[in-house]
C-alpha positions in Angstrom: 0.1 -0.4 -0.1 2.9 2.9 1.1 3.5 4.3 -2.6 -0.5 3.9 -3.8 -1.3 7.0 -2.9 1.3 9.2 -5.2 -0.6 7.8 -8.1 -3.8 9.2 -7.3 -5.0 11.4 -10.5 -2.1 9.2 -12.8 -3.1 6.5 -15.3 -1.8 3.7 -14.7 -2.7 1.3 -17.9 -4.8 -0.1 -19.4 -6.3 -3.9 -19.9 -7.5 -6.2 -21.6 -10.2 -5.9 -23.5 -13.9 -8.1 -22.3 -16.9 -9.8 -23.5 -19.4 -8.3 -22.6 -21.9 -10.7 -24.4 -25.6 -11.8 -24.2 -24.5 -14.8 -22.1 -23.2 -12.5 -19.6 -25.7 -10.4 -19.1 -28.7 -12.7 -19.1 -26.2 -14.6 -16.2 -25.9 -11.2 -13.5 -30.0 -11.2 -14.6 -29.6 -14.7 -13.9 -28.2 -13.5 -10.4 -29.3 -10.1 -9.3 -33.0 -10.9 -10.1 -33.1 -8.0 -12.3 -34.5 -9.3 -16.1 -35.7 -6.0 -17.4 -36.6 -6.4 -21.4 -34.1 -3.3 -22.4 -31.0 -6.4 -21.1 -33.0 -9.4 -22.0 -35.3 -9.5 -24.7 -33.1 -9.6 -27.5 -35.9 -8.9 -29.7 -37.8 -6.1 -27.9 -34.8 -4.2 -26.8 -33.7 -5.1 -30.6 -36.6 -2.3 -31.9 -36.5 0.6 -28.6 -33.8 3.0 -27.9 -30.5 1.3 -28.4 -31.1 -0.8 -31.6 -30.1 -4.6 -28.9 -30.2 -4.8 -25.0 -27.5 -3.0 -22.9 -25.7 -4.1 -20.1 -26.5 -3.1 -16.6 -25.2 -0.7 -15.3 -23.9 -2.6 -12.0 -22.7 -5.5 -14.0 -20.0 -3.0 -16.1 -18.9 -1.3 -12.3 -19.1 -5.1 -11.3 -16.4 -5.6 -14.2 -13.6 -3.2 -12.3 -12.5 -5.5 -10.1 -11.0 -8.0 -13.1 -10.2 -5.4 -15.6 -8.2 -3.0 -12.7 -6.1 -6.5 -11.6 -5.0 -6.3 -14.6 -3.5 -2.8 -14.8 -2.7 -2.2 -11.5 -0.2 -4.2 -9.4 -1.3 -4.1 -5.5 1.2 -7.2 -3.5 2.1 -7.0 0.7 -1.6 -7.3 1.5 -3.3 -10.3 3.1 -6.7 -9.4 2.0 -8.1 -6.9 0.4 -11.5 -5.4 -0.3 -13.8 -3.5 -1.7 -14.2 0.0 0.2 -15.9 2.2 -3.4 -15.9 4.1 -5.2 -16.4 7.6 -3.5 -13.2 7.1 -0.8 
């Protein structure tokens, strides 16, 4: 953790690309119980405002640990927790 504060506001790197496909969106909908048509009804969403289903906002947020671990390596800790994005 020492030295981590020195990186506030700096670009730390980037991660690889990840495909957020309908299978991932449906699995997230099942896990959270959020089955709004804009996410899971392919036919209805095709006629909707975006022309296709869109990923849940919280699905994209939930990918932060995966993607950030590719960009930043923090060592010397026994455990890590997500304390929130606004801390």
